[in-house]
All heavy atoms as an XYZ file, in Angstrom:
1025
protein
N     119.007    106.844    110.409
C     119.027    105.893    109.239
C     117.749    105.010    109.237
O     117.240    104.633    108.268
C     120.361    105.046    109.287
C     120.645    104.426    107.993
S     120.889    105.591    106.639
C     121.305    104.554    105.444
N     117.260    104.633    110.451
C     116.163    103.798    110.509
C     114.917    104.411    110.002
O     114.021    103.804    109.341
C     115.939    103.302    112.013
N     114.802    105.746    110.168
C     113.683    106.485    109.617
C     113.730    106.582    108.098
O     112.788    106.425    107.436
C     113.629    107.906    110.231
C     113.266    107.918    111.635
C     113.061    109.361    112.115
C     112.679    109.294    113.629
N     112.459    110.519    114.069
N     114.936    106.622    107.551
C     115.120    106.645    106.140
C     114.717    105.284    105.569
O     114.014    105.303    104.556
C     116.540    107.014    105.770
C     116.849    107.141    104.246
C     116.047    108.174    103.656
C     118.334    107.382    104.009
N     115.120    104.197    106.224
C     114.729    102.893    105.636
C     113.259    102.660    105.839
O     112.600    102.091    104.893
C     115.352    101.807    106.576
C     116.925    101.690    106.358
C     117.233    101.363    104.912
O     116.583    100.470    104.367
O     118.216    101.952    104.419
N     112.549    103.292    106.875
C     111.151    103.136    106.891
C     110.457    103.984    105.810
O     109.516    103.518    105.229
C     110.598    103.707    108.261
C     109.255    103.391    108.595
C     108.907    103.732    110.085
N     109.448    105.018    110.364
C     108.741    106.143    110.558
N     107.408    106.092    110.467
N     109.207    107.313    110.940
N     111.130    105.151    105.438
C     110.511    105.929    104.391
C     110.614    105.097    103.017
O     109.735    105.213    102.198
C     111.278    107.317    104.320
C     110.885    108.261    105.372
C     111.812    109.533    105.088
C     109.501    108.565    105.476
N     111.824    104.475    102.844
C     111.971    103.785    101.589
C     110.958    102.573    101.561
O     110.493    102.283    100.441
C     113.409    103.225    101.519
C     114.375    104.493    101.309
C     113.608    102.282    100.398
C     115.859    104.067    101.463
N     110.639    101.881    102.714
C     109.684    100.842    102.636
C     108.331    101.482    102.310
O     107.525    100.806    101.645
C     109.665    100.205    104.054
C     110.846     99.251    104.216
S     110.981     98.548    105.832
C     109.425     97.698    105.923
N     107.901    102.610    102.834
C     106.682    103.247    102.515
C     106.612    103.570    100.890
O     105.560    103.298    100.341
C     106.538    104.569    103.285
C     106.178    104.399    104.811
C     106.259    105.825    105.329
C     104.874    103.767    104.955
N     107.704    103.939    100.469
C     107.789    104.316     99.002
C     107.664    102.952     98.153
O     106.962    102.918     97.162
C     109.030    104.947     98.600
N     108.255    101.862     98.603
C     108.083    100.630     97.969
C     106.643    100.094     97.923
O     106.155     99.597     96.953
C     108.994     99.526     98.584
C     110.393     99.709     98.360
C     111.261     98.726     99.029
O     110.741     97.934     99.937
O     112.538     98.726     98.823
N     105.975    100.407     99.085
C     104.471    100.114     99.080
C     103.733    100.938     98.022
O     102.800    100.406     97.460
C     103.962    100.384    100.484
C     104.424     99.362    101.550
O     104.913     98.300    101.093
O     104.302     99.590    102.826
N     104.102    102.116     97.862
C     103.376    102.967     96.899
C     103.760    102.469     95.522
O     102.942    102.616     94.631
C     103.825    104.436     97.156
C     103.303    105.100     98.329
C     101.724    105.028     98.449
O     101.022    105.189     97.390
O     101.198    104.801     99.568
N     104.994    101.989     95.265
C     105.412    101.648     93.985
C     104.580    100.414     93.483
O     104.372    100.212     92.243
C     106.866    101.277     93.876
C     107.926    102.399     93.871
C     109.266    101.915     94.039
C     107.685    103.270     92.668
N     104.068     99.611     94.405
C     103.324     98.401     94.052
C     101.934     98.823     93.390
O     101.549     98.097     92.526
C     103.020     97.530     95.354
C     102.051     96.527     95.052
C     104.298     97.060     95.840
N     101.466     99.949     93.780
C     100.078    100.330     93.193
C     100.263    100.926     91.845
O     101.212    101.728     91.638
C      99.467    101.341     94.264
C      99.107    100.613     95.538
C      98.561    101.642     96.560
O      98.101    102.696     96.116
N      98.493    101.228     97.825
N      99.351    100.651     91.000
C      99.269    101.370     89.660
C      98.760    102.628     89.708
O      97.498    102.793     89.736
C      98.572    100.315     88.677
C      98.596    100.835     87.195
C      99.811    100.664     86.528
C      97.558    101.490     86.619
C      99.837    101.104     85.296
C      97.593    101.921     85.447
C      98.805    101.683     84.620
O      98.923    102.183     83.439
N      99.533    103.648     89.652
C      99.082    105.005     89.627
C     100.227    105.944     89.099
O     101.277    105.534     88.865
C      98.605    105.567     91.055
O      99.687    105.511     91.914
N      99.855    107.224     88.935
C     100.845    108.171     88.370
C     101.848    108.466     89.464
O     101.487    108.303     90.699
C     100.208    109.466     87.872
O      99.604    110.108     88.955
C      99.189    109.165     86.775
N     102.979    108.996     89.101
C     104.004    109.459     90.137
C     103.492    110.615     90.987
O     103.716    110.619     92.148
C     105.273    109.861     89.442
C     106.178    108.680     89.202
O     105.986    107.653     89.640
N     107.252    108.984     88.445
N     102.616    111.457     90.427
C     102.171    112.511     91.110
C     101.131    111.978     92.170
O     101.170    112.542     93.311
C     101.337    113.482     90.243
N     100.409    110.988     91.901
C      99.485    110.443     92.934
C     100.309    109.728     94.022
O     100.002    109.835     95.220
C      98.536    109.433     92.267
C      97.399    109.050     93.158
N      97.521    107.779     93.717
C      96.289    109.658     93.594
C      96.336    107.601     94.519
N      95.676    108.772     94.406
N     101.315    109.048     93.627
C     102.148    108.349     94.631
C     102.848    109.357     95.530
O     102.963    109.128     96.737
C     103.302    107.548     93.854
C     102.765    106.247     93.164
C     103.838    105.607     92.308
C     103.188    104.502     91.453
N     104.171    103.899     90.632
N     103.351    110.441     94.989
C     103.969    111.518     95.739
C     102.981    112.119     96.739
O     103.412    112.335     97.890
C     104.678    112.466     94.808
C     105.929    111.897     94.116
C     105.081    113.764     95.588
C     106.517    112.857     93.024
N     101.815    112.363     96.327
C     100.863    112.903     97.163
C     100.491    112.041     98.316
O     100.432    112.539     99.440
C      99.590    113.191     96.282
C      98.495    113.991     96.984
C      98.942    115.331     97.555
O      99.780    116.042     96.828
O      98.500    115.803     98.541
N     100.398    110.733     98.032
C     100.028    109.798     99.212
C     101.221    109.683    100.088
O     101.120    109.703    101.307
C      99.748    108.510     98.636
C      98.272    108.417     98.022
C      97.963    107.110     97.297
C      97.766    106.152     98.382
N      97.345    104.788     97.843
N     102.456    109.696     99.574
C     103.607    109.535    100.369
C     103.874    110.874    101.168
O     104.395    110.790    102.321
C     104.874    109.125     99.489
C     106.167    108.678    100.140
C     105.788    107.430    100.989
C     107.110    108.327     99.123
N     103.474    111.969    100.503
C     103.662    113.228    101.215
C     102.974    113.312    102.448
O     103.498    113.850    103.495
C     103.286    114.371    100.208
C     103.700    115.691    100.671
C     103.572    116.732     99.401
N     102.272    117.192     99.257
C     101.633    118.057    100.098
N     102.189    118.378    101.127
N     100.474    118.571     99.716
N     101.756    112.833    102.426
C     100.905    112.746    103.688
C     101.529    111.982    104.758
O     101.583    112.366    105.897
C      99.489    112.274    103.378
C      98.758    113.187    102.454
C      97.396    112.563    102.012
O      97.125    111.469    102.366
N      96.678    113.333    101.153
N     102.060    110.717    104.393
C     102.689    109.916    105.318
C     103.932    110.415    105.926
O     104.188    110.364    107.168
C     102.980    108.504    104.772
C     101.729    107.721    104.372
C     102.087    106.465    103.536
C     100.839    105.789    103.068
N     101.146    104.536    102.295
N     104.755    111.089    105.110
C     106.016    111.682    105.586
C     105.649    112.895    106.485
O     106.347    113.117    107.503
C     106.900    112.172    104.406
C     107.445    110.938    103.701
C     108.012    113.006    104.850
C     108.172    111.205    102.419
N     104.668    113.677    106.050
C     104.368    114.779    106.828
C     103.822    114.458    108.238
O     104.066    115.211    109.187
N     103.143    113.364    108.376
C     102.779    112.873    109.718
C     103.932    112.262    110.605
O     103.764    112.348    111.728
C     101.560    111.874    109.532
C     100.312    112.383    108.948
C      99.329    111.276    108.770
C      99.660    113.408    110.088
N     104.815    111.662    109.942
C     105.852    110.912    110.694
C     107.150    111.738    110.960
O     107.840    111.372    111.919
C     106.101    109.694    110.009
O     106.751    109.909    108.774
N     107.414    112.698    110.179
C     108.672    113.501    110.300
C     108.474    114.998    110.472
O     107.578    115.540    109.741
C     109.604    113.250    109.191
C     110.051    111.816    108.845
C     111.012    111.805    107.594
C     110.749    111.288    110.008
N     109.212    115.661    111.353
C     109.134    117.071    111.389
C     110.088    117.637    110.326
O     110.751    116.986    109.658
C     109.398    117.550    112.823
C     110.777    117.134    113.212
O     111.783    117.059    112.408
N     110.937    116.981    114.601
N     110.136    119.027    110.335
C     110.879    119.652    109.194
C     112.420    119.313    109.351
O     113.015    119.055    108.309
C     110.716    121.199    109.363
C     109.291    121.671    109.205
C     108.998    121.725    107.697
C     107.651    122.236    107.562
N     106.995    121.942    106.292
N     113.001    119.310    110.430
C     114.368    119.017    110.602
C     114.677    117.596    110.214
O     115.689    117.308    109.577
C     114.811    119.231    112.125
N     113.784    116.680    110.667
C     114.028    115.265    110.259
C     113.872    115.038    108.697
O     114.611    114.239    108.192
C     113.105    114.392    111.033
C     113.365    114.306    112.480
C     112.226    113.504    113.233
O     111.080    113.472    112.775
O     112.557    112.891    114.307
N     112.967    115.763    108.178
C     112.832    115.842    106.630
C     114.029    116.257    105.947
O     114.526    115.654    105.049
C     111.552    116.576    106.227
C     110.275    116.034    106.580
C     109.204    116.895    106.266
O     109.339    117.905    105.613
N     107.918    116.497    106.705
N     114.680    117.369    106.512
C     115.896    117.839    105.797
C     117.026    116.847    106.034
O     117.875    116.625    105.179
C     116.241    119.210    106.482
C     115.245    120.258    105.957
C     115.737    121.678    106.474
C     114.822    122.736    105.911
N     115.162    124.112    106.172
N     117.150    116.281    107.235
C     118.076    115.292    107.485
C     117.980    114.053    106.630
O     118.969    113.529    106.075
C     118.050    114.884    108.938
C     119.155    113.908    109.370
C     119.038    113.456    110.750
O     118.157    113.795    111.481
N     119.909    112.596    111.165
N     116.798    113.605    106.480
C     116.475    112.494    105.548
C     116.872    112.724    104.146
O     117.439    111.809    103.412
C     115.006    112.030    105.699
N     116.560    113.932    103.695
C     116.874    114.455    102.219
C     118.448    114.399    102.152
O     118.926    113.886    101.187
C     116.242    115.692    101.987
C     116.568    116.138    100.563
C     115.936    117.571    100.241
C     116.257    117.932     98.842
N     115.815    119.277     98.647
N     119.117    114.952    103.076
C     120.556    114.959    102.979
C     121.170    113.519    103.066
O     122.098    113.330    102.219
C     121.120    115.750    104.213
N     120.667    112.695    103.850
C     121.125    111.283    103.873
C     120.793    110.603    102.533
O     121.720    109.888    102.078
C     120.478    110.503    104.984
C     120.971    110.892    106.381
C     120.284    110.155    107.512
O     119.559    109.203    107.263
O     120.498    110.523    108.567
N     119.622    110.872    102.047
C     119.287    110.176    100.710
C     120.168    110.692     99.614
O     120.513    109.947     98.735
C     117.800    110.494    100.537
C     117.059    109.597     99.563
C     117.228    108.058    100.005
C     115.619    109.984     99.533
N     120.432    112.000     99.558
C     121.280    112.484     98.546
C     122.712    111.933     98.632
O     123.236    111.727     97.659
C     121.333    114.082     98.621
C     120.021    114.737     98.088
C     120.210    116.198     98.373
C     119.863    114.599     96.677
N     123.141    111.759     99.867
C     124.543    111.151     99.987
C     124.584    109.682     99.507
O     125.559    109.209     99.140
C     124.926    111.253    101.436
N     123.452    108.926     99.740
C     123.419    107.529     99.334
C     123.013    107.271     97.948
O     123.495    106.269     97.421
C     122.252    106.863    100.338
C     122.035    105.413     99.868
C     122.654    106.972    101.733
N     122.245    108.212     97.271
C     121.876    107.895     95.921
C     123.094    107.853     94.981
O     123.900    108.749     94.938
C     120.939    109.043     95.545
C     119.584    108.906     95.997
S     118.567    107.540     95.478
C     118.291    107.833     93.680
N     123.179    106.817     94.139
C     124.291    106.648     93.149
C     124.095    107.634     92.071
O     122.968    107.925     91.637
C     124.276    105.231     92.748
C     122.878    104.760     93.123
C     122.367    105.547     94.193
N     125.138    108.135     91.428
C     124.999    109.039     90.337
C     125.655    108.574     89.058
O     125.636    109.297     88.076
C     125.735    110.353     90.704
O     127.074    110.091     91.062
C     125.072    111.132     91.831
N     126.123    107.268     89.085
C     126.721    106.763     87.828
C     125.659    106.454     86.899
O     124.500    106.235     87.119
C     127.603    105.592     88.197
C     126.878    104.458     88.834
O     125.924    104.741     89.706
O     127.108    103.284     88.464
N     126.059    106.228     85.601
C     125.141    105.994     84.501
C     124.481    104.579     84.583
O     123.269    104.487     84.260
C     125.869    106.088     83.115
C     126.371    107.495     82.825
O     125.687    108.404     83.359
O     127.319    107.643     82.123
N     125.170    103.621     85.014
C     124.572    102.293     85.189
C     123.394    102.283     86.146
O     122.408    101.671     85.874
C     125.727    101.262     85.581
C     126.667    101.116     84.419
C     125.094     99.923     85.843
C     127.860    100.275     84.700
N     123.647    102.935     87.313
C     122.515    102.927     88.297
C     121.356    103.753     87.721
O     120.145    103.363     88.044
C     123.062    103.688     89.526
O     124.079    103.016     90.121
N     121.506    104.826     86.920
C     120.414    105.458     86.343
C     119.655    104.635     85.344
O     118.459    104.694     85.303
C     120.965    106.765     85.744
C     121.334    107.786     86.693
C     121.859    109.009     85.993
C     122.380    109.982     87.039
N     122.937    111.235     86.360
N     120.410    103.907     84.649
C     119.741    102.929     83.567
C     118.947    101.860     84.356
O     117.789    101.651     83.901
C     120.740    102.387     82.685
C     121.338    103.459     81.742
C     120.193    101.217     81.864
C     122.587    102.906     81.054
N     119.492    101.317     85.288
C     118.832    100.245     86.040
C     117.587    100.877     86.793
O     116.552    100.168     86.943
C     119.728     99.547     87.155
C     118.991     98.660     88.082
C     120.843     98.766     86.458
N     117.738    102.021     87.324
C     116.572    102.725     87.960
C     115.366    102.923     87.044
O     114.246    102.614     87.339
C     116.969    104.037     88.581
C     115.916    104.689     89.309
C     116.298    106.138     89.705
O     117.511    106.331     89.847
O     115.399    106.968     89.897
N     115.735    103.424     85.810
C     114.710    103.649     84.810
C     114.068    102.473     84.165
O     112.939    102.416     83.832
C     115.245    104.654     83.833
C     115.648    105.962     84.319
C     114.444    106.898     84.574
C     114.992    108.204     85.030
N     113.985    108.972     85.713
N     114.961    101.450     83.904
C     114.586    100.349     83.057
C     114.986     99.070     83.684
O     115.650     98.177     83.002
C     115.234    100.368     81.681
C     114.940    101.750     80.960
O     113.755    102.083     80.917
N     115.974    102.379     80.427
N     114.647     98.780     84.943
C     115.138     97.625     85.669
C     114.636     96.347     85.029
O     115.328     95.376     84.956
C     114.599     97.652     87.071
C     113.215     97.635     87.400
C     112.881     97.680     88.803
N     111.516     97.985     88.968
C     110.533     97.068     88.963
N     110.902     95.781     88.840
N     109.298     97.358     89.165
N     113.463     96.351     84.348
C     112.939     95.104     83.785
C     113.625     94.889     82.447
O     113.957     93.725     82.223
C     111.417     95.275     83.606
C     110.737     95.285     85.014
C     109.244     95.515     84.759
O     108.765     96.098     83.876
N     108.437     94.984     85.755
N     113.896     95.872     81.731
C     114.634     95.690     80.401
C     116.007     95.256     80.677
O     116.636     94.422     79.931
C     114.651     96.923     79.725
O     113.298     97.412     79.327
N     116.681     95.729     81.665
C     118.062     95.435     82.062
C     118.135     93.881     82.403
O     119.117     93.224     82.114
C     118.648     96.338     83.098
C     120.029     95.886     83.583
C     118.738     97.688     82.482
N     117.151     93.480     83.176
C     117.260     92.113     83.731
C     116.675     91.068     82.769
O     116.978     89.815     82.878
C     116.379     91.954     84.996
O     115.032     92.208     84.807
N     116.092     91.509     81.661
C     115.490     90.620     80.603
C     116.535     89.617     80.038
O     116.197     88.388     79.942
C     114.776     91.371     79.552
C     113.963     90.493     78.576
C     112.863     89.739     79.279
C     113.311     91.528     77.544
N     117.703     90.038     79.611
C     118.744     89.151     79.048
C     119.083     88.065     80.085
O     119.371     86.919     79.678
C     119.909     89.978     78.786
C     119.421     91.356     78.579
C     118.172     91.491     79.571
N     119.156     88.375     81.353
C     119.516     87.331     82.379
C     118.363     86.313     82.491
O     118.585     85.207     82.756
C     119.906     87.940     83.661
C     121.114     88.877     83.553
C     121.022     90.290     83.478
C     122.302     88.310     83.504
C     122.152     91.065     83.348
C     123.518     89.092     83.373
C     123.398     90.405     83.229
N     117.127     86.786     82.456
C     116.003     85.810     82.392
C     116.079     84.946     81.186
O     115.824     83.734     81.290
C     114.656     86.481     82.401
C     114.370     87.173     83.812
C     114.127     88.520     83.978
C     114.109     86.566     84.974
N     113.786     88.708     85.247
C     113.737     87.469     85.902
C     114.195     85.240     85.385
C     113.508     87.283     87.263
C     113.931     84.901     86.738
C     113.572     85.902     87.623
N     116.556     85.410     80.073
C     116.698     84.617     78.802
C     117.863     83.653     79.060
O     117.713     82.459     78.621
N     118.881     84.071     79.647
C     120.081     83.126     79.931
C     119.547     82.005     80.830
O     119.798     80.783     80.628
C     121.267     83.778     80.476
C     121.851     84.717     79.510
C     122.215     82.891     81.133
C     122.899     85.678     80.059
N     118.641     82.370     81.759
C     118.222     81.282     82.791
C     117.381     80.360     82.040
O     117.344     79.085     82.231
C     117.496     82.025     83.925
N     116.461     80.817     81.203
C     115.537     80.039     80.348
C     116.310     79.038     79.427
O     115.891     77.886     79.324
N     117.279     79.653     78.720
C     118.041     78.981     77.811
C     118.816     77.763     78.556
O     118.885     76.672     78.081
C     118.988     79.877     77.011
C     119.782     79.236     75.885
C     118.762     78.645     74.822
C     120.647     80.198     75.207
N     119.382     78.115     79.724
C     120.145     77.076     80.467
C     119.218     75.988     80.894
O     119.560     74.834     80.817
N     118.027     76.284     81.296
C     116.999     75.305     81.679
C     116.581     74.430     80.386
O     116.576     73.202     80.518
C     115.812     75.896     82.225
C     114.758     75.103     82.854
C     115.312     74.265     83.957
C     113.550     75.886     83.301
N     116.377     75.144     79.278
C     115.934     74.353     78.167
C     117.118     73.388     77.675
O     116.921     72.220     77.381
C     115.664     75.363     76.942
C     115.297     74.812     75.682
C     113.893     74.034     75.743
C     115.218     75.907     74.549
N     118.330     73.900     77.598
C     119.402     73.036     77.139
C     119.739     72.046     78.081
O     120.105     70.872     77.763
C     120.712     73.962     76.889
C     120.613     74.874     75.650
C     121.777     75.789     75.619
C     120.286     74.125     74.342
N     119.571     72.358     79.363
C     119.965     71.269     80.445
C     118.920     70.207     80.412
O     119.408     68.964     80.571
N     117.677     70.441     80.014
C     116.745     69.393     80.033
C     116.827     68.634     78.654
O     116.784     67.388     78.680
C     115.297     69.970     80.248
C     115.087     70.415     81.693
C     114.260     68.949     79.870
C     113.817     71.243     81.825
N     116.815     69.404     77.632
C     116.745     68.754     76.349
C     118.059     67.943     75.954
O     118.013     66.915     75.227
C     116.427     69.721     75.174
O     117.537     70.570     75.046
N     119.167     68.386     76.303
C     120.455     67.797     75.959
C     120.964     66.940     77.098
O     122.039     66.462     76.966
C     121.403     68.755     75.466
C     121.133     69.528     74.240
S     122.416     70.593     73.681
C     121.825     71.115     72.225
N     120.213     66.935     78.183
C     120.645     66.150     79.356
C     122.104     66.514     79.834
O     122.916     65.711     80.026
C     120.543     64.688     79.054
C     119.159     64.236     78.816
C     119.043     62.648     78.407
O     120.118     62.010     78.530
O     117.908     62.235     78.152
N     122.279     67.869     79.901
C     123.598     68.335     80.281
C     123.373     69.011     81.658
O     122.918     70.187     81.741
C     124.040     69.379     79.344
C     124.196     68.846     77.883
C     125.648     68.559     77.486
O     126.591     69.081     78.183
N     125.897     67.789     76.584
N     123.746     68.368     82.691
C     123.566     68.994     84.112
C     124.334     70.355     84.268
O     123.945     71.141     85.082
C     123.991     67.998     85.014
C     124.491     66.837     84.240
C     124.320     67.118     82.900
N     125.413     70.539     83.554
C     126.167     71.712     83.782
C     125.417     72.902     83.134
O     125.761     74.038     83.544
C     127.525     71.592     82.982
C     128.510     70.666     83.685
C     129.824     70.574     82.847
C     128.843     71.077     85.092
N     124.496     72.648     82.253
C     123.739     73.816     81.775
C     122.827     74.476     82.782
O     122.397     75.546     82.666
C     122.897     73.450     80.504
C     123.828     73.270     79.300
O     124.864     73.848     79.287
O     123.364     72.541     78.345
N     122.437     73.640     83.801
C     121.757     74.227     84.975
C     122.422     75.306     85.727
O     121.745     76.139     86.415
C     121.188     73.062     85.803
C     120.202     72.230     85.115
C     120.527     70.795     85.002
C     118.995     72.627     84.807
C     119.577     70.019     84.330
C     118.055     71.838     84.063
C     118.447     70.451     83.968
N     123.672     75.406     85.555
C     124.458     76.399     86.257
C     124.061     77.764     85.677
O     123.913     78.733     86.364
C     125.988     76.135     86.178
C     126.386     74.965     86.930
C     126.833     77.457     86.576
C     127.791     74.550     86.770
N     123.847     77.799     84.317
C     123.430     79.013     83.690
C     122.094     79.415     84.118
O     121.818     80.720     84.334
C     123.414     78.815     82.184
N     121.254     78.489     84.477
C     119.901     78.747     84.980
C     120.016     79.423     86.350
O     119.356     80.446     86.636
C     119.070     77.493     85.163
O     118.932     76.897     83.828
C     117.649     77.860     85.738
N     120.852     78.914     87.262
C     120.929     79.365     88.570
C     121.583     80.849     88.536
O     121.084     81.763     89.136
C     121.789     78.496     89.396
C     122.136     79.087     90.741
C     121.001     77.199     89.631
N     122.624     80.963     87.674
C     123.371     82.265     87.669
C     122.458     83.285     86.965
O     122.323     84.436     87.497
C     124.697     82.126     86.891
C     125.301     83.464     86.601
C     125.655     81.197     87.655
N     121.852     82.930     85.917
C     120.944     84.012     85.219
C     119.747     84.336     86.065
O     119.496     85.551     86.139
N     119.080     83.478     86.825
C     118.016     83.839     87.692
C     118.555     84.687     88.820
O     117.872     85.687     89.214
C     117.419     82.553     88.225
O     116.869     81.723     87.205
C     116.240     82.857     89.202
N     119.665     84.323     89.397
C     120.231     85.118     90.479
C     120.564     86.594     90.059
O     120.194     87.542     90.761
N     121.129     86.725     88.887
C     121.552     88.000     88.364
C     120.293     88.858     88.083
O     120.161     89.984     88.467
C     122.312     87.863     87.156
N     119.267     88.178     87.538
C     118.082     88.904     87.132
C     117.329     89.395     88.376
O     116.829     90.551     88.386
C     117.140     88.014     86.368
N     117.171     88.589     89.311
C     116.588     88.991     90.719
C     117.236     90.019     91.346
O     116.743     90.929     91.822
C     116.279     87.690     91.496
C     115.231     86.777     90.863
C     115.971     88.120     92.840
C     115.115     85.397     91.611
N     118.636     89.932     91.370
C     119.414     90.938     92.058
C     119.223     92.346     91.271
O     119.084     93.406     91.953
C     120.922     90.543     91.962
N     119.234     92.321     89.963
C     119.055     93.516     89.241
C     117.676     94.172     89.455
O     117.488     95.388     89.627
C     119.194     93.328     87.680
C     120.663     93.282     87.339
C     120.760     92.782     85.885
C     121.327     94.707     87.399
N     116.690     93.256     89.505
C     115.284     93.794     89.839
C     115.155     94.392     91.186
O     114.546     95.535     91.330
C     114.260     92.482     89.616
C     114.064     92.101     88.362
C     112.969     92.727     87.615
O     112.230     93.621     88.111
N     112.759     92.313     86.369
N     115.759     93.776     92.228
C     115.697     94.263     93.501
C     116.429     95.604     93.710
O     116.055     96.534     94.274
C     116.267     93.300     94.512
C     115.367     92.129     94.793
C     116.066     91.011     95.599
C     115.981     91.415     96.988
N     116.456     90.329     97.912
N     117.596     95.641     92.937
C     118.428     96.869     93.044
C     117.615     98.037     92.309
O     117.567     99.225     92.920
C     119.727     96.656     92.298
C     120.665     97.837     92.412
C     120.830     98.695     93.289
C     121.616     98.233     91.309
N     121.840     99.591     93.009
C     122.364     99.347     91.716
C     121.883     97.664     90.019
C     123.329     99.994     90.947
C     122.859     98.266     89.292
C     123.530     99.390     89.764
N     117.065     97.748     91.239
C     116.240     98.832     90.537
C     115.070     99.215     91.375
O     114.623    100.350     91.430
N     114.470     98.243     91.993
C     113.331     98.577     92.838
C     113.644     99.452     94.038
O     112.950    100.531     94.260
C     112.750     97.292     93.375
C     111.432     97.334     94.108
C     111.245     97.343     95.467
C     110.117     97.485     93.466
N     109.880     97.448     95.738
C     109.163     97.566     94.615
C     109.664     97.666     92.150
C     107.759     97.727     94.368
C     108.264     97.750     92.006
C     107.483     97.803     93.042
N     114.816     99.239     94.627
C     115.239    100.019     95.756
C     115.638    101.504     95.226
O     115.323    102.414     95.937
C     116.528     99.456     96.447
C     116.200     98.213     97.223
C     115.604     98.700     98.565
C     115.588     97.505     99.424
N     114.701     97.688    100.616
N     116.216    101.532     94.083
C     116.597    102.876     93.540
C     115.355    103.654     93.122
O     115.259    104.875     93.509
C     117.440    102.670     92.258
C     118.854    102.226     92.477
C     119.605    101.949     91.151
C     119.671    103.219     93.257
N     114.337    102.970     92.641
C     113.039    103.652     92.303
C     112.403    104.215     93.590
O     111.915    105.391     93.635
C     112.137    102.810     91.617
C     112.394    102.603     90.070
C     111.395    101.759     89.456
O     110.784    100.828     90.025
N     111.187    101.960     88.167
N     112.469    103.423     94.660
C     111.856    103.851     95.983
C     112.582    104.954     96.492
O     111.915    106.021     97.021
C     111.795    102.622     96.907
N     113.874    105.051     96.460
C     114.616    106.041     97.028
C     114.405    107.305     96.232
O     114.219    108.452     96.720
C     116.174    105.766     96.939
C     116.639    104.699     97.877
C     118.063    104.416     97.733
C     118.506    103.306     98.761
N     119.829    103.019     98.564
N     114.293    107.177     94.913
C     114.051    108.352     93.995
C     112.634    108.951     94.385
O     112.472    110.161     94.409
C     114.091    107.953     92.531
C     113.857    109.037     91.586
C     114.873    110.169     91.529
N     116.210    109.487     91.174
C     117.354    110.123     91.264
N     117.404    111.319     91.901
N     118.436    109.476     90.999
N     111.672    107.986     94.618
C     110.294    108.493     94.960
C     110.352    109.341     96.340
O     109.728    110.351     96.455
C     109.286    107.296     95.018
C     107.931    107.733     95.247
C     107.340    108.533     94.205
C     107.055    106.392     95.396
N     111.076    108.810     97.308
C     111.166    109.485     98.555
C     111.830    110.902     98.337
O     111.410    111.899     98.885
C     111.976    108.686     99.553
C     112.233    109.440    100.786
C     111.190    107.397     99.926
N     112.939    110.903     97.563
C     113.644    112.159     97.307
C     112.632    113.137     96.595
O     112.583    114.301     96.960
C     114.889    111.918     96.467
C     115.757    113.057     96.214
C     116.285    113.596     97.564
C     116.992    112.711     95.256
N     111.906    112.690     95.589
C     110.945    113.562     94.935
C     109.924    114.080     95.854
O     109.618    115.245     95.765
C     110.330    112.861     93.767
C     111.269    112.663     92.615
C     110.562    111.689     91.496
O     109.619    111.073     91.773
N     111.182    111.641     90.403
N     109.500    113.216     96.705
C     108.460    113.535     97.736
C     108.985    114.661     98.717
O     108.348    115.626     98.936
C     107.932    112.465     98.524
O     107.426    111.449     97.547
C     106.773    112.816     99.365
N     110.227    114.375     99.172
C     110.847    115.484    100.096
C     111.039    116.761     99.492
O     110.866    117.827    100.018
C     112.079    114.776    100.704
C     111.995    113.696    101.653
C     113.288    113.108    101.964
C     111.211    114.134    102.880
N     111.412    116.740     98.177
C     111.567    117.980     97.428
C     110.276    118.648     97.228
O     110.172    119.947     97.305
C     112.298    117.684     96.136
C     113.746    117.371     96.235
C     114.393    116.890     95.002
O     113.612    116.686     93.988
O     115.626    116.728     94.968
N     109.187    117.927     96.960
C     107.907    118.459     96.779
C     107.380    119.145     98.121
O     106.800    120.200     97.996
C     106.912    117.330     96.377
C     105.575    117.921     96.011
O     105.403    118.788     95.216
O     104.522    117.408     96.706
N     107.639    118.434     99.196
C     107.285    119.022    100.520
C     108.009    120.378    100.701
O     107.420    121.389    101.158
C     107.479    118.018    101.601
C     106.542    116.890    101.610
C     107.455    118.744    102.985
C     106.826    115.701    102.497
N     109.278    120.204    100.403
C     110.121    121.524    100.604
C     109.674    122.645     99.758
O     109.516    123.852    100.126
C     111.552    121.139    100.254
C     112.605    122.184    100.697
C     113.995    121.702    100.491
O     114.396    120.985    101.262
O     114.495    122.143     99.442
N     109.299    122.422     98.440
C     108.777    123.352     97.564
C     107.502    124.044     98.001
O     107.190    125.196     98.021
C     108.538    122.869     96.284
C     109.800    122.657     95.336
C     109.463    122.095     94.055
O     108.283    122.037     93.594
O     110.396    121.502     93.351
N     106.528    123.152     98.499
C     105.255    123.604     99.043
C     105.281    124.457    100.257
O     104.457    125.371    100.540
C     104.280    122.500     99.139
C     103.908    121.811     97.847
C     102.876    120.751     98.042
N     102.685    120.051     96.783
C     101.456    119.720     96.362
N     100.426    120.036     97.080
N     101.363    119.125     95.319
N     106.330    124.123    101.081
C     106.455    124.895    102.336
C     107.072    126.290    102.018
O     106.920    127.214    102.872
C     107.169    124.160    103.320
O     108.548    123.824    102.870
C     106.442    122.973    103.838
N     107.941    126.480    101.047
C     108.500    127.622    100.662
C     107.553    128.693    100.062
O     107.720    129.829    100.125
C     109.697    127.395     99.752
C     110.843    126.843    100.441
C     112.037    126.565     99.585
O     111.977    126.800     98.359
N     113.104    126.085    100.139
N     106.487    128.145     99.368
C     105.565    129.057     98.707
C     104.633    129.698     99.597
O     104.247    129.301    100.605
C     104.756    128.194     97.668
S     105.925    127.716     96.258
């Protein structure tokens, strides 16, 4: 499991860079090829398939994490605006809750995207070795 977490962290590093998915997969493929043998790659793929959620909400968050968290950023901003302008300290609760929810959704989507990138890379490695 520690190797899988390390692969996910490598994928998160690749997600930071602005490039195509094919370029990210190619760079990650080299790193995975150097760090894992064939058996470990198959084991990592099996573990990743077992961990990846298949429900619709997870898929939506994975594809559109920024759009999903946008309403919560709006709630946070509105709570801050109303709390300051109307001098209502209870409105600051909406700011804290909205910010926390938005950040949690962003982190969850980021992790899902990284896992998907690792899975795509492992499948790409598997395809290229079969040919």
